[in-house]
matplotlib code that plots the C-alpha trace (Angstrom):
import matplotlib.pyplot as plt

x = [-0.2, -0.8, 2.0, 1.7, 3.0, 6.5, 6.3, 3.5, 5.8, 9.2, 11.7, 12.4, 14.1, 15.8, 13.3, 9.7, 7.5, 3.7, 1.4, -2.4, -4.5, -8.2, -9.4, -10.7, -14.3, -14.4, -10.9, -12.2, -12.2, -8.4, -7.2, -7.3, -4.7, -2.7, -2.5, -1.7, 1.2, 2.3, 2.4, 4.4, 6.8, 7.3, 8.3, 10.7, 12.2, 12.7, 14.9, 16.8, 17.4, 18.0, 21.2, 19.0, 16.2, 13.6, 10.0, 6.5, 2.8, -0.5, -3.7, -7.2, -9.5, -12.5, -14.7, -13.5, -13.2, -16.6, -16.1, -12.9, -13.6, -17.4, -17.4, -16.0, -15.0, -12.8, -15.2, -14.2, -13.3, -15.1, -14.5, -12.1, -13.7, -14.3, -14.0, -14.0, -14.1, -13.6, -10.6, -9.4, -10.3, -9.6, -10.7, -11.3, -10.0, -10.7, -8.7, -8.9, -5.4, -2.4, 1.1, 3.7, 7.4, 10.4, 14.1, 17.4, 17.9, 15.9, 16.7, 15.4, 12.1, 11.8, 12.5, 10.0, 7.4, 7.9, 7.1, 4.1, 2.7, 3.4, 1.6, -1.4, -1.6, -5.1, -6.4, -5.8, -5.0, -2.2, -3.9, -1.3, 2.4, 4.5, 8.2, 9.4, 12.7, 14.3, 15.0, 18.0, 17.6, 14.0, 12.6, 9.6, 10.3, 9.2, 12.4, 10.9, 11.6, 8.6, 7.3, 8.9, 5.9, 6.1, 6.0, 9.4, 10.5, 7.7, 5.3, 5.0, 3.2, 0.8, -0.1, -0.3, -1.7, -5.2, -4.6, -7.5, -10.0, -10.0, -8.2, -5.4, -2.1, -3.8, -3.7, -6.0, -4.2, -5.0, -3.1, -3.1, -0.9, -0.2, 1.1, 3.2, 3.1, 6.9, 7.1, 4.7, 6.2, 9.7, 8.4, 7.5, 9.8, 11.4, 9.2, 6.0, 7.2, 8.0, 4.7, 2.9, 4.4, 4.9, 8.5, 11.9, 13.1, 16.8, 16.9, 13.5, 12.5, 8.9, 7.4, 6.3, 2.6, 1.8, 3.7, 2.0, -0.4, -3.9, -3.5, -0.1, 0.1, 1.2, -1.7, -4.2, -2.9, -1.5, -4.9, -6.1, -9.1, -11.4, -9.6, -6.2, -5.1, -3.0, -4.4, -1.2, -0.8, 2.3, 3.2, 5.0, 5.1, 7.9, 8.5, 8.1, 8.4, 10.3, 11.0, 7.3, 5.6, 6.7, 4.9, 4.4, 2.9, 1.2, 0.6, -1.1, -1.1, -3.2, -5.2, -8.2, -9.2, -10.8, -7.5, -6.7, -10.1, -10.2, -6.8, -7.9, -11.1, -9.2, -6.8, -9.6, -12.4, -10.2, -11.4, -14.8, -13.5, -11.9, -8.5, -7.8, -4.4, -2.5, -0.1, -3.0, -2.4, 0.7, -0.2, -3.3, -4.2, -5.1, -5.9, -7.3, -7.9, -8.7, -7.5, -7.0, -3.7, -4.6, -2.2, -0.4, -2.5, -5.7, -4.6, -3.7, -7.0, -8.9, -6.9, -7.8, -11.5, -11.5]
y = [-18.7, -15.5, -12.9, -10.6, -7.0, -7.2, -4.4, -6.0, -8.6, -6.9, -6.6, -3.3, -0.3, 2.9, 5.3, 5.3, 7.5, 7.2, 8.9, 9.2, 10.1, 10.9, 9.9, 12.4, 12.0, 9.6, 8.2, 4.7, 4.1, 4.6, 3.8, -0.1, -0.3, 2.5, 0.9, -2.5, -0.9, 1.1, -2.1, -4.0, -1.0, -0.9, -4.7, -3.8, -1.0, -3.5, -5.5, -2.5, -1.1, -4.3, -2.7, -0.4, -3.0, -0.9, -2.2, -0.8, -1.6, 0.0, -0.3, 0.7, 2.4, 0.5, 3.4, 3.5, -0.2, -0.7, 2.4, 1.0, -2.7, -3.1, -6.7, -8.2, -7.1, -8.7, -10.4, -8.6, -5.2, -2.4, 1.3, 2.1, 1.3, 4.4, 4.0, 6.7, 6.7, 9.8, 11.6, 8.6, 8.5, 6.6, 9.0, 8.0, 9.9, 7.7, 8.2, 6.3, 5.1, 4.5, 4.1, 2.6, 3.2, 2.1, 1.6, 2.5, 5.6, 8.8, 9.7, 6.4, 6.9, 10.4, 9.7, 6.8, 9.0, 11.6, 8.9, 7.7, 11.2, 11.7, 8.5, 9.5, 13.1, 13.9, 10.7, 11.3, 14.2, 13.9, 14.7, 13.7, 12.6, 11.3, 10.6, 8.2, 7.0, 4.2, 5.5, 3.9, 0.1, 0.1, 2.0, 4.3, 7.9, 6.9, 5.0, 1.5, -1.1, -1.2, -4.3, -6.8, -9.2, -9.1, -12.5, -13.5, -15.5, -17.3, -16.7, -13.1, -14.2, -16.4, -13.6, -10.8, -12.5, -13.8, -17.6, -18.6, -17.4, -14.6, -12.3, -14.6, -12.9, -9.7, -8.0, -5.9, -2.7, -0.2, 3.0, 5.5, 8.6, 9.0, 12.3, 11.8, 14.2, 13.9, 16.6, 14.9, 11.4, 12.7, 13.9, 10.4, 8.2, 5.2, 2.9, 4.7, 4.4, 0.7, 0.0, 1.8, -0.4, -3.7, -4.0, -2.8, 0.2, -0.4, -4.2, -4.7, -7.5, -8.3, -8.3, -11.6, -12.1, -11.6, -8.3, -6.7, -3.9, -4.5, -1.0, -1.6, -1.5, -5.2, -6.4, -4.4, -5.5, -9.1, -10.8, -14.3, -16.0, -18.0, -21.1, -19.6, -18.5, -15.4, -12.4, -11.6, -8.7, -7.7, -4.2, -2.1, 1.1, 3.6, 6.9, 10.2, 13.8, 17.2, 19.7, 20.7, 17.3, 13.7, 10.4, 7.1, 6.2, 2.9, 0.3, -3.1, -5.8, -8.9, -11.6, -10.4, -7.0, -8.5, -8.6, -4.9, -3.9, -6.1, -4.7, -1.0, -1.5, -3.1, -0.1, 2.5, 0.7, -1.7, -5.0, -3.8, -3.1, 0.3, -1.0, 0.9, 1.3, 3.9, 4.6, 6.6, 9.1, 10.2, 9.7, 10.5, 9.1, 11.9, 9.8, 6.4, 4.6, 1.1, -0.4, -3.7, -4.3, -6.9, -9.2, -8.4, -11.0, -9.5, -6.1, -7.5, -9.3, -6.1, -4.0, -6.4, -6.2, -2.4]
z = [-12.9, -14.8, -14.9, -12.0, -12.2, -10.8, -8.2, -6.1, -4.5, -5.0, -2.2, -0.6, -2.2, -1.3, -3.0, -4.0, -6.1, -6.0, -8.6, -8.2, -11.2, -12.0, -15.4, -17.8, -19.1, -22.0, -21.3, -20.8, -24.5, -24.8, -21.3, -21.4, -24.2, -22.7, -19.4, -20.8, -22.8, -19.8, -17.5, -20.0, -20.4, -16.6, -16.8, -19.5, -17.4, -14.6, -16.9, -18.2, -14.7, -12.8, -11.4, -9.2, -8.7, -10.3, -10.1, -10.5, -10.9, -11.9, -9.8, -10.7, -8.2, -6.8, -7.7, -11.3, -12.1, -13.6, -15.9, -17.3, -17.3, -17.2, -18.4, -15.1, -11.6, -8.9, -6.5, -3.3, -4.7, -3.0, -1.9, 0.9, 4.3, 6.4, 10.2, 12.8, 16.7, 18.8, 17.2, 15.2, 11.5, 8.4, 5.7, 2.1, -0.9, -3.9, -7.0, -10.3, -10.9, -8.7, -10.2, -7.8, -8.8, -6.7, -7.2, -5.6, -7.7, -7.5, -11.1, -12.5, -10.6, -11.8, -15.4, -15.3, -13.7, -16.5, -19.1, -17.2, -17.1, -20.8, -21.7, -19.7, -21.0, -22.1, -20.4, -16.7, -14.4, -11.8, -8.5, -6.0, -5.9, -3.0, -2.9, -0.2, 1.0, 3.1, 6.6, 8.3, 8.4, 7.0, 9.9, 10.2, 11.1, 14.7, 14.9, 14.9, 12.2, 9.8, 8.1, 10.5, 10.1, 6.3, 4.5, 3.0, -0.1, -2.1, 0.7, -0.4, -3.6, -1.6, 0.6, -2.0, -5.0, -5.9, -6.6, -8.9, -11.4, -14.0, -11.6, -10.6, -10.3, -9.3, -5.8, -3.8, -2.9, -0.1, 0.4, 3.2, 3.8, 7.5, 9.0, 12.2, 15.1, 15.5, 18.1, 20.4, 19.6, 20.6, 23.9, 25.0, 27.1, 25.4, 27.5, 26.3, 22.7, 23.0, 24.8, 22.0, 19.4, 21.3, 20.4, 21.6, 19.6, 19.1, 19.0, 17.4, 19.7, 20.0, 23.5, 24.9, 24.4, 28.1, 28.2, 25.2, 26.2, 24.6, 23.1, 21.4, 17.6, 17.2, 19.3, 17.2, 13.8, 14.3, 14.0, 13.2, 11.6, 13.8, 12.7, 13.7, 10.2, 10.4, 8.6, 6.7, 4.3, 2.3, 3.4, 0.8, 2.9, 3.0, 5.0, 3.3, 4.3, 4.4, 7.1, 7.2, 7.3, 8.0, 7.8, 6.3, 2.9, 3.8, 1.1, 1.7, -1.0, -0.4, -2.0, -0.1, 1.2, 4.3, 6.2, 5.7, 6.6, 9.7, 10.9, 10.2, 12.2, 15.1, 15.1, 15.3, 17.1, 19.1, 20.6, 21.8, 25.4, 24.7, 23.6, 20.4, 18.8, 20.8, 17.9, 16.5, 19.3, 17.4, 13.7, 11.6, 8.2, 5.8, 2.7, 2.0, -1.3, -2.5, -5.8, -7.6, -9.5, -12.2, -13.9, -17.1, -18.8, -17.8, -18.8, -22.2, -22.6, -21.7, -24.1, -27.0, -26.1, -26.0]

ax = plt.figure().add_subplot(projection="3d")
ax.plot(x, y, z, "-o")
ax.set_aspect("equal")
plt.show()
């Protein structure tokens, strides 16, 4: 198996820092070697900062991939899917590069981000930056545990990584920044909140199948293929915010983009009978982007061809 970028399947951390860049005109000549060197350096930083569980990865935007790597393209890579129904939207805001940094220390993340920006000076412009944090025992700011359905152990790699072919060890990445309407959410009764999610809030116990409202978040996202196979994704999401805005920076890592797209469509359009995800009554995605995070081996090969 080719060497994947370590941050894709990493376990959770206390702090995250996400950097979004757009490439400068003509940067595609130098970027392959710079990105290969940067990805290798992030792996070295993981070893040097093992005490704070540092990890990171680099992903290339679906809209920019052919410019950067014209010789080959991941089979399922395509722009972020745009869905809308009534006041529910999944906007697309494509960017060329996504750099994902996480550890248990804010200063390590910050220093690493400074070096990332230095290496990309003159090649890419920083267009967005989000700093996230673990909230309580890995809960979303709504108060519910986030990522309960995440795969564990070696199964994380099976879910997140492409298994075969030129792009083995890579992962399809989707990001969304959600802004929560915390004032409205906090006005809801505990029963309404729990029915919206499909779990108890404090104990994090999933409702029995017969008790789940068709509009609850779990019902709309825990989906299966026709043959019964679960549509699993590895979520690397974390809360973010300040006193003016709070929300969730959602990150999906998967061996196929189909699962994320199907889940998002189910949330917004529902089941065809008017049952959309009622969590969207309290939160709104304001960004959306699709990427592919290639293996370290692919990045090395592409750098040598550049």
